[in-house]
KEGU-961176 format. One record per residue (C-alpha): residue in one letter; y, x, z; residue number from 1. Coordinates in steps of 0.2 Angstrom, whole numbers, padded with zeros to 4 digits. Layout:
- resn  v  u  w  resi
- a  Y  X  Z  NUM
...
// end
This chain:
- resn  v  u  w  resi
- x  0205  0312  0625  1
- x  0218  0314  0612  2
- x  0228  0330  0610  3
- x  0244  0335  0601  4
- x  0249  0352  0594  5
- x  0265  0353  0604  6
- x  0256  0350  0621  7
- x  0244  0361  0631  8
- x  0226  0358  0626  9
- x  0223  0350  0643  10
- x  0237  0338  0641  11
- x  0232  0320  0638  12
- x  0243  0308  0628  13
- x  0250  0293  0636  14
- x  0262  0279  0631  15
- x  0267  0277  0613  16
- x  0259  0293  0608  17
- x  0242  0288  0615  18
- x  0244  0271  0606  19
- x  0248  0279  0590  20
- x  0233  0290  0591  21
- x  0221  0277  0597  22
- x  0226  0264  0585  23
- x  0230  0276  0570  24
- x  0247  0269  0568  25
- x  0258  0274  0553  26
- x  0276  0274  0561  27
- x  0292  0284  0561  28
- x  0292  0298  0574  29
- x  0298  0292  0591  30
- x  0311  0304  0599  31
- x  0300  0306  0614  32
- x  0281  0310  0617  33
- x  0272  0309  0634  34
- x  0257  0318  0641  35
- x  0248  0319  0657  36
- x  0244  0336  0663  37
- x  0227  0338  0672  38
- x  0232  0354  0679  39
- x  0249  0360  0685  40
- x  0266  0352  0687  41
- x  0275  0341  0674  42
- x  0289  0348  0663  43
- x  0300  0343  0649  44
- x  0303  0352  0632  45
- x  0317  0347  0620  46
- x  0317  0354  0602  47
- x  0329  0347  0588  48
- x  0333  0331  0598  49
- x  0314  0327  0601  50
- x  0307  0327  0618  51
- x  0290  0331  0625  52
- x  0287  0325  0643  53
- x  0272  0331  0652  54
- x  0269  0322  0669  55
- x  0258  0327  0683  56
- x  0241  0319  0684  57
- x  0247  0307  0698  58
- x  0254  0297  0683  59
- x  0237  0295  0674  60
- x  0232  0278  0670  61
- x  0216  0271  0678  62
- x  0210  0264  0661  63
- x  0218  0274  0647  64
- x  0209  0263  0634  65
- x  0219  0248  0640  66
- x  0233  0245  0627  67
- x  0243  0234  0639  68
- x  0243  0248  0652  69
- x  0249  0260  0639  70
- x  0262  0248  0633  71
- x  0269  0246  0651  72
- x  0270  0265  0653  73
- x  0279  0266  0636  74
- x  0292  0253  0641  75
- x  0294  0261  0658  76
- x  0296  0279  0652  77
- x  0296  0281  0633  78
- x  0309  0267  0631  79
- x  0309  0253  0618  80
- x  0303  0257  0601  81
- x  0302  0240  0591  82
- x  0293  0248  0576  83
- x  0279  0255  0586  84
- x  0278  0239  0597  85
- x  0276  0228  0581  86
- x  0263  0240  0574  87
- x  0253  0239  0590  88
- x  0255  0220  0591  89
- x  0248  0218  0574  90
- x  0233  0228  0579  91
- x  0229  0218  0595  92
- x  0221  0202  0597  93
- x  0232  0188  0602  94
- x  0222  0184  0618  95
- x  0225  0202  0624  96
- x  0243  0198  0626  97
- x  0240  0180  0633  98
- x  0228  0187  0646  99
- x  0241  0200  0652  100
- x  0255  0187  0653  101
- x  0244  0175  0663  102
- x  0238  0188  0675  103
- x  0254  0198  0677  104
- x  0269  0185  0674  105
- x  0279  0193  0689  106
- x  0279  0210  0680  107
- x  0296  0213  0671  108
- x  0287  0224  0659  109
- x  0274  0211  0654  110
- x  0288  0198  0652  111
- x  0298  0210  0640  112
- x  0281  0213  0631  113
- x  0279  0194  0629  114
- x  0296  0191  0623  115
- x  0295  0205  0610  116
- x  0278  0200  0605  117
- x  0284  0183  0600  118
- x  0300  0190  0592  119
- x  0292  0203  0581  120
- x  0276  0193  0576  121
- x  0283  0176  0576  122
- x  0267  0170  0585  123
- x  0270  0159  0601  124
- x  0256  0163  0613  125
- x  0249  0150  0625  126
- x  0256  0154  0642  127
- x  0265  0143  0655  128
- x  0284  0144  0656  129
- x  0289  0156  0670  130
- x  0300  0148  0684  131
- x  0309  0155  0700  132
- x  0309  0173  0694  133
- x  0324  0184  0692  134
- x  0329  0187  0674  135
- x  0327  0205  0667  136
- x  0335  0214  0652  137
- x  0325  0218  0637  138
- x  0334  0234  0635  139
- x  0340  0244  0650  140
- x  0359  0245  0649  141
- x  0358  0262  0658  142
- x  0348  0269  0643  143
- x  0354  0259  0628  144
- x  0369  0252  0620  145
- x  0366  0233  0621  146
- x  0373  0216  0616  147
- x  0378  0203  0629  148
- x  0362  0196  0636  149
- x  0356  0179  0629  150
- x  0344  0170  0641  151
- x  0326  0167  0636  152
- x  0321  0154  0649  153
- x  0303  0154  0643  154
- x  0301  0173  0647  155
- x  0314  0175  0660  156
- x  0323  0189  0651  157
- x  0340  0192  0644  158
- x  0339  0196  0625  159
- x  0352  0210  0624  160
- x  0346  0218  0608  161
- x  0359  0223  0595  162
- x  0350  0214  0581  163
- x  0336  0203  0577  164
- x  0318  0204  0570  165
- x  0325  0207  0552  166
- x  0336  0222  0557  167
- x  0338  0229  0575  168
- x  0345  0246  0577  169
- x  0343  0256  0593  170
- x  0355  0268  0600  171
- x  0352  0277  0616  172
- x  0365  0282  0629  173
- x  0364  0300  0628  174
- x  0375  0312  0638  175
- x  0383  0317  0621  176
- x  0388  0299  0616  177
- x  0394  0295  0634  178
- x  0405  0311  0633  179
- x  0412  0306  0616  180
- x  0416  0289  0621  181
- x  0426  0296  0636  182
- x  0437  0306  0624  183
- x  0445  0290  0618  184
- x  0449  0296  0601  185
- x  0458  0280  0596  186
- x  0470  0282  0611  187
- x  0473  0300  0606  188
- x  0477  0295  0588  189
- x  0489  0282  0594  190
- x  0497  0295  0606  191
- x  0499  0307  0592  192
- x  0506  0294  0580  193
- x  0519  0289  0593  194
- x  0527  0306  0592  195
- x  0532  0304  0574  196
- x  0544  0293  0564  197
- x  0537  0278  0554  198
- x  0542  0286  0538  199
- x  0531  0301  0542  200
- x  0516  0290  0547  201
- x  0518  0281  0530  202
- x  0517  0297  0520  203
- x  0503  0304  0530  204
- x  0494  0287  0528  205
- x  0495  0289  0509  206
- x  0488  0306  0509  207
- x  0474  0302  0521  208
- x  0468  0287  0510  209
- x  0469  0297  0495  210
- x  0459  0312  0503  211
- x  0445  0300  0509  212
- x  0444  0292  0491  213
- x  0443  0309  0482  214
- x  0430  0316  0495  215
- x  0419  0300  0494  216
- x  0418  0302  0476  217
- x  0415  0321  0477  218
- x  0400  0318  0488  219
- x  0392  0309  0474  220
- x  0398  0322  0462  221
- x  0409  0310  0452  222
- x  0427  0313  0446  223
- x  0435  0296  0444  224
- x  0450  0292  0434  225
- x  0466  0287  0442  226
- x  0463  0269  0440  227
- x  0446  0270  0449  228
- x  0455  0281  0463  229
- x  0468  0268  0465  230
- x  0456  0254  0466  231
- x  0446  0262  0479  232
- x  0462  0266  0489  233
- x  0466  0248  0488  234
- x  0449  0243  0494  235
- x  0451  0254  0509  236
- x  0468  0247  0513  237
- x  0462  0229  0512  238
- x  0447  0232  0523  239
- x  0454  0225  0539  240
- x  0459  0209  0531  241
- x  0441  0205  0527  242
- x  0436  0192  0540  243
- x  0417  0192  0538  244
- x  0408  0204  0526  245
- x  0396  0194  0516  246
- x  0384  0198  0502  247
- x  0396  0191  0489  248
- x  0410  0203  0495  249
- x  0398  0218  0495  250
- x  0394  0214  0477  251
- x  0412  0212  0472  252
- x  0415  0229  0481  253
- x  0401  0237  0471  254
- x  0408  0230  0455  255
- x  0425  0238  0458  256
- x  0420  0255  0463  257
- x  0406  0259  0450  258
- x  0407  0262  0431  259
- x  0409  0244  0424  260
- x  0393  0247  0414  261
- x  0383  0248  0430  262
- x  0389  0232  0439  263
- x  0376  0223  0449  264
- x  0375  0204  0450  265
- x  0363  0204  0464  266
- x  0354  0216  0476  267
- x  0343  0228  0466  268
- x  0327  0222  0458  269
- x  0320  0240  0455  270
- x  0312  0252  0467  271
- x  0325  0266  0469  272
- x  0322  0283  0476  273
- x  0331  0300  0478  274
- x  0322  0315  0470  275
- x  0323  0329  0458  276
- x  0313  0338  0445  277
- x  0307  0355  0450  278
- x  0298  0364  0435  279
- x  0296  0348  0427  280
- x  0287  0341  0442  281
- x  0295  0327  0452  282
- x  0299  0330  0470  283
- x  0303  0314  0480  284
- x  0315  0316  0494  285
- x  0318  0298  0500  286
- x  0310  0281  0495  287
- x  0321  0266  0499  288
- x  0314  0249  0504  289
- x  0304  0238  0491  290
- x  0316  0227  0481  291
- x  0307  0211  0488  292
- x  0312  0217  0506  293
- x  0330  0221  0503  294
- x  0337  0203  0504  295
- x  0330  0200  0522  296
- x  0335  0218  0528  297
- x  0353  0215  0522  298
- x  0353  0197  0530  299
- x  0348  0206  0546  300
- x  0361  0220  0544  301
- x  0375  0208  0540  302
- x  0371  0197  0555  303
- x  0370  0213  0566  304
- x  0387  0218  0560  305
- x  0395  0201  0564  306
- x  0387  0201  0581  307
- x  0393  0219  0585  308
- x  0411  0215  0580  309
- x  0411  0198  0590  310
- x  0403  0207  0605  311
- x  0415  0221  0604  312
- x  0401  0234  0603  313
- x  0410  0251  0603  314
- x  0417  0253  0585  315
- x  0409  0270  0582  316
- x  0392  0264  0588  317
- x  0394  0249  0577  318
- x  0399  0259  0562  319
- x  0385  0272  0564  320
- x  0371  0259  0564  321
- x  0378  0248  0550  322
- x  0384  0261  0538  323
- x  0369  0272  0540  324
- x  0358  0257  0540  325
- x  0366  0251  0524  326
- x  0363  0268  0515  327
- x  0345  0268  0520  328
- x  0342  0251  0513  329
- x  0351  0256  0497  330
- x  0353  0238  0491  331
- x  0362  0242  0474  332
- x  0357  0252  0459  333
- x  0373  0262  0461  334
- x  0388  0264  0473  335
- x  0377  0264  0489  336
- x  0385  0280  0496  337
- x  0403  0275  0493  338
- x  0400  0258  0501  339
- x  0391  0266  0515  340
- x  0406  0277  0519  341
- x  0418  0262  0516  342
- x  0408  0252  0530  343
- x  0413  0266  0542  344
- x  0431  0262  0539  345
- x  0429  0244  0538  346
- x  0422  0243  0555  347
- x  0433  0256  0563  348
- x  0448  0246  0557  349
- x  0441  0229  0560  350
- x  0438  0234  0578  351
- x  0455  0242  0579  352
- x  0449  0259  0583  353
- x  0460  0266  0569  354
- x  0479  0262  0569  355
- x  0485  0249  0556  356
- x  0487  0257  0539  357
- x  0479  0273  0545  358
- x  0462  0280  0541  359
- x  0451  0295  0547  360
- x  0445  0303  0531  361
- x  0427  0306  0537  362
- x  0421  0309  0520  363
- x  0432  0325  0519  364
- x  0422  0332  0534  365
- x  0405  0327  0526  366
- x  0410  0335  0510  367
- x  0416  0351  0518  368
- x  0399  0353  0526  369
- x  0387  0344  0515  370
- x  0372  0354  0523  371
- x  0375  0345  0540  372
- x  0378  0328  0531  373
- x  0362  0331  0522  374
- x  0353  0337  0537  375
- x  0358  0321  0547  376
- x  0351  0310  0533  377
- x  0335  0320  0532  378
- x  0331  0317  0550  379
- x  0326  0300  0545  380
- x  0321  0303  0527  381
- x  0309  0317  0531  382
- x  0300  0307  0544  383
- x  0299  0293  0532  384
- x  0291  0303  0518  385
- x  0276  0308  0529  386
- x  0272  0290  0529  387
- x  0272  0286  0510  388
- x  0255  0291  0503  389
- x  0253  0275  0493  390
- x  0266  0276  0478  391
- x  0265  0280  0460  392
- x  0278  0288  0449  393
- x  0277  0286  0430  394
- x  0282  0299  0417  395
- x  0298  0288  0414  396
- x  0303  0290  0433  397
- x  0297  0272  0438  398
- x  0291  0272  0456  399
- x  0280  0259  0463  400
- x  0276  0257  0481  401
- x  0259  0249  0485  402
- x  0260  0245  0503  403
- x  0271  0235  0516  404
- x  0285  0246  0521  405
- x  0299  0235  0528  406
- x  0296  0239  0546  407
- x  0301  0257  0543  408
- x  0319  0252  0540  409
- x  0321  0238  0552  410
- x  0321  0247  0569  411
- x  0328  0264  0566  412
- x  0335  0274  0580  413
- x  0353  0278  0576  414
- x  0357  0289  0591  415
- x  0359  0305  0581  416
- x  0369  0296  0567  417
- x  0382  0290  0581  418
- x  0384  0307  0588  419
- x  0387  0314  0570  420
- x  0400  0301  0567  421
- x  0409  0305  0583  422
- x  0409  0323  0577  423
- x  0417  0318  0560  424
- x  0430  0308  0569  425
- x  0435  0321  0581  426
- x  0437  0334  0567  427
- x  0447  0322  0556  428
- x  0459  0318  0570  429
- x  0461  0337  0574  430
- x  0460  0344  0556  431
- x  0468  0330  0545  432
- x  0478  0318  0555  433
- x  0486  0330  0567  434
- x  0489  0344  0554  435
- x  0496  0332  0541  436
- x  0509  0325  0553  437
- x  0514  0343  0557  438
- x  0514  0348  0539  439
- x  0526  0334  0534  440
- x  0538  0337  0548  441
- x  0539  0356  0544  442
- x  0540  0351  0525  443
- x  0555  0340  0528  444
- x  0563  0354  0539  445
- x  0560  0367  0525  446
- x  0567  0355  0512  447
- x  0582  0352  0522  448
- x  0586  0370  0525  449
- x  0584  0374  0506  450
- x  0595  0359  0502  451
- x  0608  0367  0514  452
- x  0607  0384  0506  453
- x  0607  0377  0487  454
- x  0610  0360  0482  455
- x  0596  0358  0470  456
- x  0587  0342  0464  457
- x  0573  0336  0475  458
- x  0560  0338  0462  459
- x  0565  0357  0460  460
- x  0564  0359  0479  461
- x  0547  0352  0480  462
- x  0541  0363  0465  463
- x  0549  0378  0473  464
- x  0540  0375  0490  465
- x  0523  0372  0482  466
- x  0524  0387  0471  467
- x  0529  0399  0485  468
- x  0515  0392  0496  469
- x  0502  0393  0483  470
- x  0507  0411  0479  471
- x  0507  0418  0497  472
- x  0525  0417  0500  473
- x  0533  0423  0484  474
- x  0539  0414  0468  475
- x  0529  0420  0453  476
- x  0538  0428  0439  477
- x  0533  0415  0426  478
- x  0538  0401  0437  479
- x  0555  0410  0441  480
- x  0559  0412  0423  481
- x  0553  0394  0418  482
- x  0561  0384  0431  483
- x  0572  0394  0442  484
- x  0581  0406  0430  485
- x  0598  0399  0436  486
- x  0595  0406  0454  487
- x  0600  0424  0458  488
- x  0587  0436  0465  489
- x  0596  0436  0482  490
- x  0595  0417  0482  491
- x  0577  0416  0478  492
- x  0573  0429  0491  493
- x  0582  0419  0504  494
- x  0573  0403  0499  495
- x  0556  0412  0500  496
- x  0560  0417  0517  497
- x  0564  0399  0522  498
- x  0547  0393  0516  499
- x  0538  0408  0524  500
- x  0546  0406  0540  501
- x  0544  0387  0541  502
- x  0527  0384  0532  503
- x  0517  0399  0529  504
- x  0500  0395  0535  505
- x  0503  0377  0538  506
- x  0490  0366  0530  507
- x  0494  0349  0523  508
- x  0492  0337  0509  509
- x  0508  0340  0498  510
// end
């Protein structure tokens, strides 16, 4: 019997949890653990997005030491976890799978296991082709976001995985994600934009692209010059025109956004990591894949991206798994974070979730609440770091990983990242897109009223509005003497009231 500290001492692990314990597997924490209760009823506990399911003893396996029985239970109740499955397959003798296939070909779970065994290990087992059985899905479309199924005649299954053996993200259809999708933020954005004149939309667009650029650099604690700011804006605006994103285009993008001294000519050849020195002692927060694993991981990621766009996978789902997958692979020496956020906009625009020429500045939301952004990233990085006992860090900060680790990055569950991205999009629509439109309309009204009162040059009206808004509704004495000494006190008071009436408390980009 195997026990877990979150379960009752009489609860016996089953499914993935039992296999992890029995085979001593080193894997990323699965979102769900299952146990059999020998006494009492079943129950469910949920803590920080992790689930513990305790089943009554009527669910107990006849032979808990049988790995195939545990795998079938796992597929049926715990879902599909490709990383755990690959780790189990690597521990099992080939004949164990062969025997299960020959004896239980009619079982849909055995056929799925057969298909996944050959996909993940590359080993073709000796088993006759199945005939006259109904095809079954590898992923249950009721539980997972899937791709259109491709027939595997040999196994009588539909391969509806989002990726392949090099990179295959998993995203569960949680109640939260279903609710976010039902909100149709793309439709709401269009309805909002339809209320305004094209000139207002164009001015708002410029502000939103600039805000996204500055926020993305600020997250990295960088202050780019005007030239680098404009280049990044140009990249964001050009994104929808990129037909198929390739390795070469990613390299060109990296070269544009980083300091010219740190341009890459290929994916990184060094082991990079995220860490800090605490009292002269290094503390490692995240270790990225080994350099020799990056090429295949990126091939898989780009293939999955192409597949998602062609299959019309929901844009936010696509953006979450690709953008966060990219930042976890960390393929370049510098610029990974900015490219990670660029990918969000590339996918949303490519799949027409955002309006032409419009952007949701998600980086501004991330920047405003960095603790949440960091926490989301740490849901993966902290689980990962528990699995890294075999690395060395020299006094010069050179880190060497001494074990095979690519499987940790291939099959990540991106459900939480998709939910987070929806939150960011909802906030940008409400806090930035809508408010900027409102601001511009009120700004134009204010400017027109001031122009009606006093025929001043445009640049002085803009300056007056800005000064009054920044000074809580009053024009400061210094500004009054420096720029507006031709106006009387009565005129200034009247113009201040116009700004206060029209714009006080209105947030915006100007």
